[in-house]
C-alpha positions in Angstrom: 0.0 0.0 0.0 1.3 3.4 -0.9 1.9 5.9 1.9 1.1 9.5 1.1 -0.7 12.6 2.4 -3.8 14.2 1.0 -3.2 16.5 -1.9 -4.2 19.6 -0.1 -3.4 20.3 3.5 -4.8 23.4 5.3 -3.1 24.8 8.3 -6.4 25.5 10.0 -7.4 21.9 9.7 -4.2 20.4 11.0 -3.4 20.0 14.7 0.0 21.0 16.0 1.8 17.9 17.4 4.4 18.1 20.2 8.0 18.3 18.9 9.9 18.7 22.2 9.6 21.3 24.9 8.7 24.7 23.4 8.2 23.3 19.9 5.2 22.0 17.9 5.0 20.7 14.3 2.5 20.2 11.5 3.2 17.7 8.7 2.3 19.5 5.5 2.7 16.8 2.9 4.5 13.6 2.2 5.0 10.4 0.3 7.7 7.7 0.6 10.3 10.0 -1.0 9.8 13.3 0.7 8.2 15.0 3.7 7.5 18.7 4.4 7.2 19.7 8.1 6.5 23.1 9.7 8.0 23.5 13.2 7.0 26.4 15.5 9.5 27.3 18.3 9.1 29.4 21.4 12.1 31.6 22.3 14.6 29.5 24.2 13.3 26.2 23.0 16.0 23.7 22.1 16.1 21.1 19.3 18.4 18.7 21.0 21.4 17.4 19.0 20.5 14.3 17.1 21.1 12.3 13.9 18.9 10.5 11.4 19.5 8.8 8.1 17.4 11.3 6.1 18.7 14.2 4.0 17.2 17.4 5.5 16.9 20.9 4.2 15.5 23.7 6.5 14.1 27.1 5.5 13.8 29.7 8.3 10.4 31.2 7.7 10.6 33.5 10.8 12.6 34.0 13.9 16.3 33.5 14.7 18.0 30.3 15.5 21.5 29.1 16.5 22.1 25.9 14.5 24.9 23.4 15.0 25.6 20.9 12.2 28.6 18.5 12.5 30.2 20.8 15.1 29.8 24.0 13.1 27.6 26.6 14.7 25.9 29.5 12.8 23.1 31.9 13.6 20.3 32.0 11.0 17.2 34.1 10.6 14.2 34.6 8.3 15.0 33.8 4.7 18.1 31.6 5.5 18.4 27.9 4.7 20.4 25.0 6.1 21.4 21.7 4.4 21.9 18.7 6.7 23.5 15.6 5.3 22.3 12.1 6.4 23.6 11.1 9.8 25.0 14.6 10.5 24.8 15.5 14.2 22.6 18.6 14.4 20.4 20.7 16.6 19.3 24.3 17.3 18.4 26.8 19.9 15.6 29.3 19.2 16.9 32.8 19.9 13.7 34.6 18.7 10.4 32.8 18.4 9.9 31.5 14.9 9.0 28.9 12.4 11.2 26.4 10.5 10.1 24.6 7.3 11.9 21.2 7.2 12.0 18.9 4.1 13.2 15.3 4.6 14.1 12.7 2.1 13.0 10.0 2.4 10.0 10.8 4.5 10.2 10.5 8.3 8.1 7.5 9.0 8.7 8.1 12.7 6.7 11.3 12.5 3.5 9.5 11.3 1.1 8.3 14.0 
């Protein structure tokens, strides 16, 4: 059976799911090859250092974040992007409340209920 989201997903119809202390997420589309996830952070929230086998790209839609990827730290803000290779150790701290748009390939099966 093929795993995929509905074609159209509306923010107002999607519940925010817990994504760690001070962070919530909405899955905004996926199939077996790709997944788009919106993550909203409160100021001071931490995305703990972690790894996963997925390629990840992240777009900073709003706010300011301090990202660490494979030991390199950089502050990013609205309009910036981050590329995270598979199995790279990465995490972030939210400096100013904001939203990240994450794209994973392949999809994060662990995010589906």
